[in-house]
PyMOL Python script that loads the backbone (N, CA, C, O; Angstrom):
from pymol import cmd

cmd.read_pdbstr("""\
ATOM      1  N   LEU A   1     134.028 110.579 139.798  1.00  0.00           N
ATOM      2  CA  LEU A   1     135.306 110.008 140.193  1.00  0.00           C
ATOM      3  C   LEU A   1     136.087 111.025 141.151  1.00  0.00           C
ATOM      4  O   LEU A   1     136.832 110.509 141.984  1.00  0.00           O
ATOM      5  N   ASP A   2     135.999 112.279 141.118  1.00  0.00           N
ATOM      6  CA  ASP A   2     136.574 113.090 142.113  1.00  0.00           C
ATOM      7  C   ASP A   2     136.187 112.806 143.541  1.00  0.00           C
ATOM      8  O   ASP A   2     136.978 112.856 144.483  1.00  0.00           O
ATOM      9  N   GLY A   3     134.825 112.484 143.635  1.00  0.00           N
ATOM     10  CA  GLY A   3     134.196 112.230 144.841  1.00  0.00           C
ATOM     11  C   GLY A   3     134.729 110.949 145.475  1.00  0.00           C
ATOM     12  O   GLY A   3     134.878 110.832 146.691  1.00  0.00           O
ATOM     13  N   MET A   4     134.999 110.030 144.620  1.00  0.00           N
ATOM     14  CA  MET A   4     135.466 108.813 145.028  1.00  0.00           C
ATOM     15  C   MET A   4     136.966 108.804 145.635  1.00  0.00           C
ATOM     16  O   MET A   4     137.376 108.257 146.659  1.00  0.00           O
ATOM     17  N   ILE A   5     137.609 109.534 144.740  1.00  0.00           N
ATOM     18  CA  ILE A   5     139.117 109.803 145.177  1.00  0.00           C
ATOM     19  C   ILE A   5     139.093 110.532 146.501  1.00  0.00           C
ATOM     20  O   ILE A   5     139.771 110.077 147.421  1.00  0.00           O
ATOM     21  N   ALA A   6     138.348 111.660 146.681  1.00  0.00           N
ATOM     22  CA  ALA A   6     138.294 112.284 147.926  1.00  0.00           C
ATOM     23  C   ALA A   6     137.843 111.486 149.095  1.00  0.00           C
ATOM     24  O   ALA A   6     138.313 111.691 150.214  1.00  0.00           O
ATOM     25  N   ALA A   7     136.956 110.593 148.863  1.00  0.00           N
ATOM     26  CA  ALA A   7     136.296 109.807 149.920  1.00  0.00           C
ATOM     27  C   ALA A   7     137.428 108.776 150.324  1.00  0.00           C
ATOM     28  O   ALA A   7     137.603 108.536 151.518  1.00  0.00           O
ATOM     29  N   TYR A   8     138.130 108.219 149.442  1.00  0.00           N
ATOM     30  CA  TYR A   8     139.156 107.208 149.633  1.00  0.00           C
ATOM     31  C   TYR A   8     140.409 107.754 150.433  1.00  0.00           C
ATOM     32  O   TYR A   8     141.009 107.137 151.313  1.00  0.00           O
ATOM     33  N   ARG A   9     140.694 109.026 149.963  1.00  0.00           N
ATOM     34  CA  ARG A   9     141.724 109.927 150.616  1.00  0.00           C
ATOM     35  C   ARG A   9     141.624 110.179 151.934  1.00  0.00           C
ATOM     36  O   ARG A   9     142.598 110.297 152.677  1.00  0.00           O
ATOM     37  N   LYS A  10     140.072 110.302 152.386  1.00  0.00           N
ATOM     38  CA  LYS A  10     139.694 110.694 153.663  1.00  0.00           C
ATOM     39  C   LYS A  10     139.532 109.312 154.648  1.00  0.00           C
ATOM     40  O   LYS A  10     139.913 109.323 155.818  1.00  0.00           O
ATOM     41  N   LEU A  11     138.982 108.254 154.074  1.00  0.00           N
ATOM     42  CA  LEU A  11     138.889 107.059 154.712  1.00  0.00           C
ATOM     43  C   LEU A  11     140.131 106.378 155.052  1.00  0.00           C
ATOM     44  O   LEU A  11     140.313 106.034 156.220  1.00  0.00           O
ATOM     45  N   LEU A  12     141.115 106.118 154.040  1.00  0.00           N
ATOM     46  CA  LEU A  12     142.259 105.395 154.278  1.00  0.00           C
ATOM     47  C   LEU A  12     143.025 105.656 155.463  1.00  0.00           C
ATOM     48  O   LEU A  12     143.487 104.679 156.053  1.00  0.00           O
ATOM     49  N   PRO A  13     143.267 106.961 155.973  1.00  0.00           N
ATOM     50  CA  PRO A  13     144.089 107.137 157.124  1.00  0.00           C
ATOM     51  C   PRO A  13     143.325 106.737 158.584  1.00  0.00           C
ATOM     52  O   PRO A  13     143.907 106.689 159.668  1.00  0.00           O
ATOM     53  N   THR A  14     142.006 106.485 158.378  1.00  0.00           N
ATOM     54  CA  THR A  14     141.359 105.988 159.491  1.00  0.00           C
ATOM     55  C   THR A  14     141.233 104.514 159.672  1.00  0.00           C
ATOM     56  O   THR A  14     140.566 104.068 160.605  1.00  0.00           O
ATOM     57  N   LEU A  15     141.881 103.689 158.770  1.00  0.00           N
ATOM     58  CA  LEU A  15     141.893 102.110 158.830  1.00  0.00           C
ATOM     59  C   LEU A  15     143.160 101.747 159.217  1.00  0.00           C
ATOM     60  O   LEU A  15     144.133 102.458 158.964  1.00  0.00           O
ATOM     61  N   ASP A  16     143.254 100.497 159.927  1.00  0.00           N
ATOM     62  CA  ASP A  16     144.423  99.939 160.268  1.00  0.00           C
ATOM     63  C   ASP A  16     144.631  98.668 159.190  1.00  0.00           C
ATOM     64  O   ASP A  16     143.813  98.295 158.349  1.00  0.00           O
ATOM     65  N   ASP A  17     145.643  98.245 159.393  1.00  0.00           N
ATOM     66  CA  ASP A  17     146.175  97.021 158.440  1.00  0.00           C
ATOM     67  C   ASP A  17     145.387  95.704 158.482  1.00  0.00           C
ATOM     68  O   ASP A  17     145.501  94.861 157.593  1.00  0.00           O
ATOM     69  N   GLN A  18     144.514  95.545 159.642  1.00  0.00           N
ATOM     70  CA  GLN A  18     143.800  94.394 159.784  1.00  0.00           C
ATOM     71  C   GLN A  18     142.360  94.613 159.297  1.00  0.00           C
ATOM     72  O   GLN A  18     141.554  93.683 159.249  1.00  0.00           O
ATOM     73  N   VAL A  19     142.094  95.732 158.978  1.00  0.00           N
ATOM     74  CA  VAL A  19     140.729  96.040 158.364  1.00  0.00           C
ATOM     75  C   VAL A  19     140.256  95.208 157.246  1.00  0.00           C
ATOM     76  O   VAL A  19     141.017  94.990 156.304  1.00  0.00           O
ATOM     77  N   LYS A  20     139.098  94.739 157.269  1.00  0.00           N
ATOM     78  CA  LYS A  20     138.585  93.993 156.059  1.00  0.00           C
ATOM     79  C   LYS A  20     137.383  94.708 155.483  1.00  0.00           C
ATOM     80  O   LYS A  20     136.427  95.073 156.168  1.00  0.00           O
ATOM     81  N   VAL A  21     137.497  94.884 154.167  1.00  0.00           N
ATOM     82  CA  VAL A  21     136.644  95.795 153.457  1.00  0.00           C
ATOM     83  C   VAL A  21     135.633  94.865 152.741  1.00  0.00           C
ATOM     84  O   VAL A  21     136.042  93.975 151.995  1.00  0.00           O
ATOM     85  N   VAL A  22     134.263  95.074 152.974  1.00  0.00           N
ATOM     86  CA  VAL A  22     133.326  94.164 152.278  1.00  0.00           C
ATOM     87  C   VAL A  22     132.516  95.065 151.435  1.00  0.00           C
ATOM     88  O   VAL A  22     131.632  95.776 151.913  1.00  0.00           O
ATOM     89  N   PRO A  23     132.842  95.033 150.069  1.00  0.00           N
ATOM     90  CA  PRO A  23     132.114  95.779 149.036  1.00  0.00           C
ATOM     91  C   PRO A  23     130.742  95.252 148.715  1.00  0.00           C
ATOM     92  O   PRO A  23     130.377  94.116 149.019  1.00  0.00           O
ATOM     93  N   GLY A  24     130.043  96.088 148.119  1.00  0.00           N
ATOM     94  CA  GLY A  24     128.702  95.767 147.610  1.00  0.00           C
ATOM     95  C   GLY A  24     128.686  94.684 146.688  1.00  0.00           C
ATOM     96  O   GLY A  24     127.745  93.897 146.590  1.00  0.00           O
ATOM     97  N   ARG A  25     129.809  94.642 145.961  1.00  0.00           N
ATOM     98  CA  ARG A  25     130.135  93.579 144.892  1.00  0.00           C
ATOM     99  C   ARG A  25     131.616  93.340 144.950  1.00  0.00           C
ATOM    100  O   ARG A  25     132.437  94.231 145.165  1.00  0.00           O
ATOM    101  N   GLY A  26     131.927  91.960 144.725  1.00  0.00           N
ATOM    102  CA  GLY A  26     133.414  91.668 144.521  1.00  0.00           C
ATOM    103  C   GLY A  26     133.848  91.053 145.864  1.00  0.00           C
ATOM    104  O   GLY A  26     133.097  90.846 146.817  1.00  0.00           O
ATOM    105  N   ARG A  27     135.009  90.823 145.813  1.00  0.00           N
ATOM    106  CA  ARG A  27     135.636  90.024 146.896  1.00  0.00           C
ATOM    107  C   ARG A  27     135.936  91.022 148.136  1.00  0.00           C
ATOM    108  O   ARG A  27     135.957  92.247 148.023  1.00  0.00           O
ATOM    109  N   VAL A  28     136.148  90.359 149.254  1.00  0.00           N
ATOM    110  CA  VAL A  28     136.446  91.163 150.539  1.00  0.00           C
ATOM    111  C   VAL A  28     137.884  91.418 150.303  1.00  0.00           C
ATOM    112  O   VAL A  28     138.724  90.611 149.905  1.00  0.00           O
ATOM    113  N   GLY A  29     138.063  92.864 150.659  1.00  0.00           N
ATOM    114  CA  GLY A  29     139.432  93.396 150.542  1.00  0.00           C
ATOM    115  C   GLY A  29     140.087  93.874 151.793  1.00  0.00           C
ATOM    116  O   GLY A  29     139.572  93.870 152.912  1.00  0.00           O
ATOM    117  N   THR A  30     141.438  94.341 151.435  1.00  0.00           N
ATOM    118  CA  THR A  30     142.115  94.934 152.672  1.00  0.00           C
ATOM    119  C   THR A  30     142.479  96.454 152.430  1.00  0.00           C
ATOM    120  O   THR A  30     142.292  96.983 151.334  1.00  0.00           O
ATOM    121  N   LYS A  31     142.992  97.104 153.480  1.00  0.00           N
ATOM    122  CA  LYS A  31     143.377  98.429 153.281  1.00  0.00           C
ATOM    123  C   LYS A  31     144.367  98.457 152.093  1.00  0.00           C
ATOM    124  O   LYS A  31     144.259  99.362 151.266  1.00  0.00           O
ATOM    125  N   LYS A  32     145.254  97.585 151.976  1.00  0.00           N
ATOM    126  CA  LYS A  32     146.223  97.722 150.840  1.00  0.00           C
ATOM    127  C   LYS A  32     145.436  97.743 149.485  1.00  0.00           C
ATOM    128  O   LYS A  32     145.759  98.521 148.588  1.00  0.00           O
ATOM    129  N   ASP A  33     144.462  96.921 149.373  1.00  0.00           N
ATOM    130  CA  ASP A  33     143.572  96.924 148.180  1.00  0.00           C
ATOM    131  C   ASP A  33     142.925  98.177 147.935  1.00  0.00           C
ATOM    132  O   ASP A  33     142.771  98.562 146.776  1.00  0.00           O
ATOM    133  N   LEU A  34     142.519  98.870 148.940  1.00  0.00           N
ATOM    134  CA  LEU A  34     141.998 100.288 148.876  1.00  0.00           C
ATOM    135  C   LEU A  34     142.987 101.096 148.354  1.00  0.00           C
ATOM    136  O   LEU A  34     142.708 101.815 147.395  1.00  0.00           O
ATOM    137  N   GLU A  35     144.258 101.095 148.894  1.00  0.00           N
ATOM    138  CA  GLU A  35     145.234 101.918 148.560  1.00  0.00           C
ATOM    139  C   GLU A  35     145.591 101.835 146.962  1.00  0.00           C
ATOM    140  O   GLU A  35     145.794 102.757 146.171  1.00  0.00           O
ATOM    141  N   GLU A  36     145.597 100.535 146.772  1.00  0.00           N
ATOM    142  CA  GLU A  36     145.841 100.378 145.374  1.00  0.00           C
ATOM    143  C   GLU A  36     144.816 100.825 144.351  1.00  0.00           C
ATOM    144  O   GLU A  36     145.135 101.398 143.308  1.00  0.00           O
ATOM    145  N   TYR A  37     143.486 100.518 144.721  1.00  0.00           N
ATOM    146  CA  TYR A  37     142.330 101.074 143.931  1.00  0.00           C
ATOM    147  C   TYR A  37     142.368 102.605 143.853  1.00  0.00           C
ATOM    148  O   TYR A  37     142.062 103.196 142.817  1.00  0.00           O
ATOM    149  N   LEU A  38     142.736 103.208 144.930  1.00  0.00           N
ATOM    150  CA  LEU A  38     142.945 104.738 144.886  1.00  0.00           C
ATOM    151  C   LEU A  38     143.908 105.286 143.814  1.00  0.00           C
ATOM    152  O   LEU A  38     143.693 106.198 143.015  1.00  0.00           O
ATOM    153  N   ALA A  39     145.113 104.468 143.981  1.00  0.00           N
ATOM    154  CA  ALA A  39     146.103 104.936 142.971  1.00  0.00           C
ATOM    155  C   ALA A  39     145.545 104.715 141.497  1.00  0.00           C
ATOM    156  O   ALA A  39     145.765 105.573 140.642  1.00  0.00           O
ATOM    157  N   ILE A  40     144.833 103.582 141.205  1.00  0.00           N
ATOM    158  CA  ILE A  40     144.357 103.309 139.991  1.00  0.00           C
ATOM    159  C   ILE A  40     143.281 104.432 139.584  1.00  0.00           C
ATOM    160  O   ILE A  40     143.304 104.914 138.452  1.00  0.00           O
ATOM    161  N   MET A  41     142.540 104.745 140.339  1.00  0.00           N
ATOM    162  CA  MET A  41     141.364 105.882 140.111  1.00  0.00           C
ATOM    163  C   MET A  41     142.207 107.175 139.836  1.00  0.00           C
ATOM    164  O   MET A  41     141.890 107.896 138.890  1.00  0.00           O
ATOM    165  N   VAL A  42     143.237 107.475 140.612  1.00  0.00           N
ATOM    166  CA  VAL A  42     144.095 108.812 140.247  1.00  0.00           C
ATOM    167  C   VAL A  42     144.653 108.612 139.008  1.00  0.00           C
ATOM    168  O   VAL A  42     144.536 109.540 138.208  1.00  0.00           O
ATOM    169  N   THR A  43     145.303 107.497 138.618  1.00  0.00           N
ATOM    170  CA  THR A  43     145.838 107.246 137.284  1.00  0.00           C
ATOM    171  C   THR A  43     144.932 107.388 136.268  1.00  0.00           C
ATOM    172  O   THR A  43     145.269 108.123 135.340  1.00  0.00           O
ATOM    173  N   LEU A  44     143.757 106.805 136.219  1.00  0.00           N
ATOM    174  CA  LEU A  44     142.677 106.771 135.202  1.00  0.00           C
ATOM    175  C   LEU A  44     142.280 108.241 135.094  1.00  0.00           C
ATOM    176  O   LEU A  44     142.126 108.797 134.006  1.00  0.00           O
ATOM    177  N   ARG A  45     142.124 108.834 136.255  1.00  0.00           N
ATOM    178  CA  ARG A  45     141.745 110.308 136.053  1.00  0.00           C
ATOM    179  C   ARG A  45     142.693 111.110 135.211  1.00  0.00           C
ATOM    180  O   ARG A  45     142.289 111.822 134.292  1.00  0.00           O
ATOM    181  N   GLU A  46     143.963 110.987 135.536  1.00  0.00           N
ATOM    182  CA  GLU A  46     145.054 111.593 134.730  1.00  0.00           C
ATOM    183  C   GLU A  46     144.991 111.305 133.374  1.00  0.00           C
ATOM    184  O   GLU A  46     145.013 112.221 132.552  1.00  0.00           O
ATOM    185  N   ARG A  47     144.903 109.939 132.986  1.00  0.00           N
ATOM    186  CA  ARG A  47     144.864 109.419 131.654  1.00  0.00           C
ATOM    187  C   ARG A  47     143.674 110.067 130.873  1.00  0.00           C
ATOM    188  O   ARG A  47     143.854 110.587 129.772  1.00  0.00           O
ATOM    189  N   MET A  48     142.431 110.016 131.490  1.00  0.00           N
ATOM    190  CA  MET A  48     141.371 110.537 130.856  1.00  0.00           C
ATOM    191  C   MET A  48     141.324 112.088 130.591  1.00  0.00           C
ATOM    192  O   MET A  48     140.986 112.610 129.528  1.00  0.00           O
ATOM    193  N   VAL A  49     141.674 112.657 131.600  1.00  0.00           N
ATOM    194  CA  VAL A  49     141.948 114.209 131.457  1.00  0.00           C
ATOM    195  C   VAL A  49     142.733 114.490 130.332  1.00  0.00           C
ATOM    196  O   VAL A  49     142.310 115.348 129.557  1.00  0.00           O
ATOM    197  N   LYS A  50     143.903 113.873 130.072  1.00  0.00           N
ATOM    198  CA  LYS A  50     144.708 114.133 128.966  1.00  0.00           C
ATOM    199  C   LYS A  50     144.001 113.770 127.552  1.00  0.00           C
ATOM    200  O   LYS A  50     144.133 114.503 126.572  1.00  0.00           O
ATOM    201  N   LEU A  51     143.329 112.716 127.534  1.00  0.00           N
ATOM    202  CA  LEU A  51     142.628 112.367 126.298  1.00  0.00           C
ATOM    203  C   LEU A  51     141.489 113.309 126.073  1.00  0.00           C
ATOM    204  O   LEU A  51     141.288 113.662 124.911  1.00  0.00           O
ATOM    205  N   ILE A  52     140.777 113.730 126.950  1.00  0.00           N
ATOM    206  CA  ILE A  52     139.670 114.788 126.694  1.00  0.00           C
ATOM    207  C   ILE A  52     140.300 116.134 126.358  1.00  0.00           C
ATOM    208  O   ILE A  52     139.848 116.820 125.441  1.00  0.00           O
ATOM    209  N   LYS A  53     141.312 116.504 127.073  1.00  0.00           N
ATOM    210  CA  LYS A  53     142.059 117.684 126.622  1.00  0.00           C
ATOM    211  C   LYS A  53     142.669 117.746 125.216  1.00  0.00           C
ATOM    212  O   LYS A  53     142.717 118.758 124.517  1.00  0.00           O
ATOM    213  N   ASP A  54     143.164 116.434 124.869  1.00  0.00           N
ATOM    214  CA  ASP A  54     143.648 116.259 123.557  1.00  0.00           C
ATOM    215  C   ASP A  54     142.493 116.410 122.450  1.00  0.00           C
ATOM    216  O   ASP A  54     142.840 116.506 121.273  1.00  0.00           O
ATOM    217  N   GLY A  55     141.166 116.433 122.781  1.00  0.00           N
ATOM    218  CA  GLY A  55     140.134 116.634 122.042  1.00  0.00           C
ATOM    219  C   GLY A  55     139.489 115.182 121.574  1.00  0.00           C
ATOM    220  O   GLY A  55     138.827 115.056 120.543  1.00  0.00           O
ATOM    221  N   LYS A  56     139.759 114.203 122.413  1.00  0.00           N
ATOM    222  CA  LYS A  56     139.423 112.848 121.810  1.00  0.00           C
ATOM    223  C   LYS A  56     137.893 112.478 122.204  1.00  0.00           C
ATOM    224  O   LYS A  56     137.469 112.721 123.333  1.00  0.00           O
ATOM    225  N   THR A  57     137.189 111.949 121.322  1.00  0.00           N
ATOM    226  CA  THR A  57     135.840 111.638 121.548  1.00  0.00           C
ATOM    227  C   THR A  57     135.653 110.475 122.519  1.00  0.00           C
ATOM    228  O   THR A  57     136.626 109.873 122.974  1.00  0.00           O
ATOM    229  N   VAL A  58     134.469 110.183 122.812  1.00  0.00           N
ATOM    230  CA  VAL A  58     134.431 109.078 123.732  1.00  0.00           C
ATOM    231  C   VAL A  58     134.758 107.712 123.126  1.00  0.00           C
ATOM    232  O   VAL A  58     135.199 106.785 123.805  1.00  0.00           O
ATOM    233  N   GLU A  59     134.544 107.645 121.953  1.00  0.00           N
ATOM    234  CA  GLU A  59     134.871 106.304 121.032  1.00  0.00           C
ATOM    235  C   GLU A  59     136.460 106.321 121.157  1.00  0.00           C
ATOM    236  O   GLU A  59     137.073 105.333 121.563  1.00  0.00           O
ATOM    237  N   GLU A  60     137.059 107.454 120.800  1.00  0.00           N
ATOM    238  CA  GLU A  60     138.557 107.377 120.735  1.00  0.00           C
ATOM    239  C   GLU A  60     139.107 107.141 122.092  1.00  0.00           C
ATOM    240  O   GLU A  60     140.195 106.574 122.196  1.00  0.00           O
ATOM    241  N   CYS A  61     138.494 107.500 123.073  1.00  0.00           N
ATOM    242  CA  CYS A  61     138.897 107.129 124.509  1.00  0.00           C
ATOM    243  C   CYS A  61     139.006 105.681 124.712  1.00  0.00           C
ATOM    244  O   CYS A  61     139.982 105.066 125.142  1.00  0.00           O
ATOM    245  N   VAL A  62     137.836 105.211 124.332  1.00  0.00           N
ATOM    246  CA  VAL A  62     137.635 103.687 124.636  1.00  0.00           C
ATOM    247  C   VAL A  62     138.625 102.839 123.763  1.00  0.00           C
ATOM    248  O   VAL A  62     139.087 101.765 124.147  1.00  0.00           O
ATOM    249  N   GLU A  63     138.911 103.428 122.537  1.00  0.00           N
ATOM    250  CA  GLU A  63     139.984 102.809 121.640  1.00  0.00           C
ATOM    251  C   GLU A  63     141.347 102.943 122.102  1.00  0.00           C
ATOM    252  O   GLU A  63     142.217 102.151 121.738  1.00  0.00           O
ATOM    253  N   ALA A  64     141.571 103.890 122.871  1.00  0.00           N
ATOM    254  CA  ALA A  64     142.927 104.178 123.507  1.00  0.00           C
ATOM    255  C   ALA A  64     143.290 103.233 124.632  1.00  0.00           C
ATOM    256  O   ALA A  64     144.446 103.011 124.994  1.00  0.00           O
ATOM    257  N   LYS A  65     142.150 102.673 125.174  1.00  0.00           N
ATOM    258  CA  LYS A  65     142.388 101.593 126.112  1.00  0.00           C
ATOM    259  C   LYS A  65     143.221 102.030 127.456  1.00  0.00           C
ATOM    260  O   LYS A  65     144.169 101.387 127.908  1.00  0.00           O
ATOM    261  N   PRO A  66     142.706 103.217 128.002  1.00  0.00           N
ATOM    262  CA  PRO A  66     143.442 103.637 129.353  1.00  0.00           C
ATOM    263  C   PRO A  66     143.514 102.758 130.350  1.00  0.00           C
ATOM    264  O   PRO A  66     144.438 102.837 131.159  1.00  0.00           O
ATOM    265  N   THR A  67     142.562 101.799 130.444  1.00  0.00           N
ATOM    266  CA  THR A  67     142.512 100.846 131.599  1.00  0.00           C
ATOM    267  C   THR A  67     143.379  99.525 131.357  1.00  0.00           C
ATOM    268  O   THR A  67     143.497  98.681 132.246  1.00  0.00           O
ATOM    269  N   ALA A  68     143.909  99.411 130.248  1.00  0.00           N
ATOM    270  CA  ALA A  68     144.397  98.123 129.756  1.00  0.00           C
ATOM    271  C   ALA A  68     145.390  97.519 130.814  1.00  0.00           C
ATOM    272  O   ALA A  68     145.285  96.322 131.081  1.00  0.00           O
ATOM    273  N   ASP A  69     146.264  98.217 131.375  1.00  0.00           N
ATOM    274  CA  ASP A  69     147.305  97.651 132.236  1.00  0.00           C
ATOM    275  C   ASP A  69     146.752  97.199 133.663  1.00  0.00           C
ATOM    276  O   ASP A  69     147.417  96.515 134.441  1.00  0.00           O
ATOM    277  N   PHE A  70     145.382  97.687 133.935  1.00  0.00           N
ATOM    278  CA  PHE A  70     144.690  97.282 135.035  1.00  0.00           C
ATOM    279  C   PHE A  70     143.692  96.093 134.874  1.00  0.00           C
ATOM    280  O   PHE A  70     143.393  95.331 135.793  1.00  0.00           O
ATOM    281  N   ASP A  71     143.275  96.031 133.766  1.00  0.00           N
ATOM    282  CA  ASP A  71     142.390  95.050 133.378  1.00  0.00           C
ATOM    283  C   ASP A  71     142.437  93.577 133.930  1.00  0.00           C
ATOM    284  O   ASP A  71     141.435  92.996 134.345  1.00  0.00           O
ATOM    285  N   ALA A  72     143.648  93.052 133.894  1.00  0.00           N
ATOM    286  CA  ALA A  72     143.853  91.580 134.272  1.00  0.00           C
ATOM    287  C   ALA A  72     143.356  91.403 135.671  1.00  0.00           C
ATOM    288  O   ALA A  72     142.768  90.369 135.988  1.00  0.00           O
ATOM    289  N   LYS A  73     143.586  92.450 136.585  1.00  0.00           N
ATOM    290  CA  LYS A  73     143.325  92.262 137.922  1.00  0.00           C
ATOM    291  C   LYS A  73     141.991  92.823 138.273  1.00  0.00           C
ATOM    292  O   LYS A  73     141.246  92.208 139.037  1.00  0.00           O
ATOM    293  N   TRP A  74     141.653  93.992 137.734  1.00  0.00           N
ATOM    294  CA  TRP A  74     140.583  94.745 138.214  1.00  0.00           C
ATOM    295  C   TRP A  74     139.424  94.777 137.428  1.00  0.00           C
ATOM    296  O   TRP A  74     138.477  95.411 137.894  1.00  0.00           O
ATOM    297  N   ALA A  75     139.261  94.123 136.118  1.00  0.00           N
ATOM    298  CA  ALA A  75     138.271  94.277 135.211  1.00  0.00           C
ATOM    299  C   ALA A  75     137.287  92.934 135.227  1.00  0.00           C
ATOM    300  O   ALA A  75     136.688  92.600 134.205  1.00  0.00           O
ATOM    301  N   ASN A  76     137.175  92.219 136.428  1.00  0.00           N
ATOM    302  CA  ASN A  76     136.395  91.187 136.571  1.00  0.00           C
ATOM    303  C   ASN A  76     135.089  91.465 137.178  1.00  0.00           C
ATOM    304  O   ASN A  76     134.428  90.515 137.596  1.00  0.00           O
ATOM    305  N   GLY A  77     134.648  92.651 137.270  1.00  0.00           N
ATOM    306  CA  GLY A  77     133.355  92.893 137.987  1.00  0.00           C
ATOM    307  C   GLY A  77     132.379  93.222 136.955  1.00  0.00           C
ATOM    308  O   GLY A  77     132.616  92.994 135.769  1.00  0.00           O
ATOM    309  N   PRO A  78     131.250  93.768 137.373  1.00  0.00           N
ATOM    310  CA  PRO A  78     130.049  94.070 136.585  1.00  0.00           C
ATOM    311  C   PRO A  78     130.267  95.234 135.555  1.00  0.00           C
ATOM    312  O   PRO A  78     129.599  95.291 134.523  1.00  0.00           O
ATOM    313  N   VAL A  79     131.148  96.082 135.848  1.00  0.00           N
ATOM    314  CA  VAL A  79     131.446  97.017 134.919  1.00  0.00           C
ATOM    315  C   VAL A  79     132.694  96.796 134.107  1.00  0.00           C
ATOM    316  O   VAL A  79     133.798  96.715 134.645  1.00  0.00           O
ATOM    317  N   ARG A  80     132.516  96.703 132.860  1.00  0.00           N
ATOM    318  CA  ARG A  80     133.508  96.232 131.911  1.00  0.00           C
ATOM    319  C   ARG A  80     134.396  97.422 131.527  1.00  0.00           C
ATOM    320  O   ARG A  80     133.884  98.537 131.627  1.00  0.00           O
ATOM    321  N   PRO A  81     135.650  97.326 131.103  1.00  0.00           N
ATOM    322  CA  PRO A  81     136.638  98.393 130.755  1.00  0.00           C
ATOM    323  C   PRO A  81     136.067  99.424 129.994  1.00  0.00           C
ATOM    324  O   PRO A  81     136.124 100.591 130.382  1.00  0.00           O
ATOM    325  N   ASN A  82     135.438  99.049 128.784  1.00  0.00           N
ATOM    326  CA  ASN A  82     134.822 100.029 127.879  1.00  0.00           C
ATOM    327  C   ASN A  82     133.808 100.869 128.505  1.00  0.00           C
ATOM    328  O   ASN A  82     133.714 102.086 128.343  1.00  0.00           O
ATOM    329  N   GLN A  83     133.027 100.112 129.258  1.00  0.00           N
ATOM    330  CA  GLN A  83     131.871 100.914 130.053  1.00  0.00           C
ATOM    331  C   GLN A  83     132.394 102.038 131.074  1.00  0.00           C
ATOM    332  O   GLN A  83     131.882 103.153 131.179  1.00  0.00           O
ATOM    333  N   LEU A  84     133.473 101.579 131.795  1.00  0.00           N
ATOM    334  CA  LEU A  84     134.114 102.299 132.805  1.00  0.00           C
ATOM    335  C   LEU A  84     134.760 103.397 132.024  1.00  0.00           C
ATOM    336  O   LEU A  84     134.727 104.481 132.607  1.00  0.00           O
ATOM    337  N   VAL A  85     135.393 103.395 130.745  1.00  0.00           N
ATOM    338  CA  VAL A  85     135.897 104.572 130.176  1.00  0.00           C
ATOM    339  C   VAL A  85     134.896 105.405 129.704  1.00  0.00           C
ATOM    340  O   VAL A  85     135.084 106.622 129.706  1.00  0.00           O
ATOM    341  N   GLU A  86     133.726 104.865 129.248  1.00  0.00           N
ATOM    342  CA  GLU A  86     132.623 105.799 128.910  1.00  0.00           C
ATOM    343  C   GLU A  86     132.053 106.464 130.043  1.00  0.00           C
ATOM    344  O   GLU A  86     131.818 107.669 129.945  1.00  0.00           O
ATOM    345  N   GLU A  87     131.788 105.826 131.150  1.00  0.00           N
ATOM    346  CA  GLU A  87     131.428 106.624 132.461  1.00  0.00           C
ATOM    347  C   GLU A  87     132.417 107.670 133.023  1.00  0.00           C
ATOM    348  O   GLU A  87     131.965 108.681 133.561  1.00  0.00           O
ATOM    349  N   LEU A  88     133.697 107.477 132.925  1.00  0.00           N
ATOM    350  CA  LEU A  88     134.689 108.236 133.250  1.00  0.00           C
ATOM    351  C   LEU A  88     134.729 109.449 132.407  1.00  0.00           C
ATOM    352  O   LEU A  88     134.954 110.526 132.959  1.00  0.00           O
ATOM    353  N   TYR A  89     134.543 109.398 131.176  1.00  0.00           N
ATOM    354  CA  TYR A  89     134.413 110.379 130.079  1.00  0.00           C
ATOM    355  C   TYR A  89     133.281 111.146 130.328  1.00  0.00           C
ATOM    356  O   TYR A  89     133.460 112.363 130.377  1.00  0.00           O
ATOM    357  N   ALA A  90     132.036 110.670 130.514  1.00  0.00           N
ATOM    358  CA  ALA A  90     131.048 111.412 130.689  1.00  0.00           C
ATOM    359  C   ALA A  90     131.100 112.376 132.029  1.00  0.00           C
ATOM    360  O   ALA A  90     130.658 113.525 132.068  1.00  0.00           O
ATOM    361  N   ASP A  91     131.724 111.682 133.103  1.00  0.00           N
ATOM    362  CA  ASP A  91     131.893 112.548 134.232  1.00  0.00           C
ATOM    363  C   ASP A  91     132.987 113.676 134.106  1.00  0.00           C
ATOM    364  O   ASP A  91     132.819 114.794 134.592  1.00  0.00           O
ATOM    365  N   LEU A  92     134.138 113.295 133.408  1.00  0.00           N
ATOM    366  CA  LEU A  92     135.181 114.231 133.398  1.00  0.00           C
ATOM    367  C   LEU A  92     135.025 115.186 132.392  1.00  0.00           C
ATOM    368  O   LEU A  92     135.591 116.267 132.550  1.00  0.00           O
ATOM    369  N   LYS A  93     134.270 114.961 131.248  1.00  0.00           N
ATOM    370  CA  LYS A  93     134.169 115.782 130.132  1.00  0.00           C
ATOM    371  C   LYS A  93     133.554 117.212 130.600  1.00  0.00           C
ATOM    372  O   LYS A  93     133.954 118.275 130.126  1.00  0.00           O
ATOM    373  N   LEU A  94     132.505 117.113 131.614  1.00  0.00           N
ATOM    374  CA  LEU A  94     131.954 118.364 132.100  1.00  0.00           C
ATOM    375  C   LEU A  94     132.931 119.243 132.909  1.00  0.00           C
ATOM    376  O   LEU A  94     132.730 120.447 133.063  1.00  0.00           O
ATOM    377  N   LYS A  95     134.007 118.587 133.424  1.00  0.00           N
ATOM    378  CA  LYS A  95     134.900 119.279 134.243  1.00  0.00           C
ATOM    379  C   LYS A  95     136.069 119.785 133.586  1.00  0.00           C
ATOM    380  O   LYS A  95     136.692 120.721 134.086  1.00  0.00           O
ATOM    381  N   VAL A  96     136.442 119.221 132.451  1.00  0.00           N
ATOM    382  CA  VAL A  96     137.750 119.551 131.709  1.00  0.00           C
ATOM    383  C   VAL A  96     137.414 120.428 130.590  1.00  0.00           C
ATOM    384  O   VAL A  96     136.557 120.151 129.750  1.00  0.00           O
ATOM    385  N   TRP A  97     138.116 121.494 130.608  1.00  0.00           N
ATOM    386  CA  TRP A  97     137.829 122.622 129.583  1.00  0.00           C
ATOM    387  C   TRP A  97     139.003 122.401 128.579  1.00  0.00           C
ATOM    388  O   TRP A  97     139.119 123.129 127.594  1.00  0.00           O
TER     389      TRP A  97
END
""", "prot")
cmd.dss("prot")
cmd.show_as("cartoon", "prot")
cmd.util.cbc("prot")
cmd.orient("prot")
């Protein structure tokens, strides 16, 4: 997650507003879509770090539904919200003391 956030922060200033982003999966996007996705990644990182620091297990993190307010728009791809939470937990658990 941290690598993706860093990459988006480096990439976004190099793009103009007319750029079309063709992902490996999903719909063609715009710079604004990437900016929104970056904001979501940062928010999810903050939420997951808090849950982990609060001593939550991966199951408790899934039950907390930290992605819920983004799911209507962003949870239509191959990675389901619960799976994303599990992946974020596995990634961040190693970094959060």
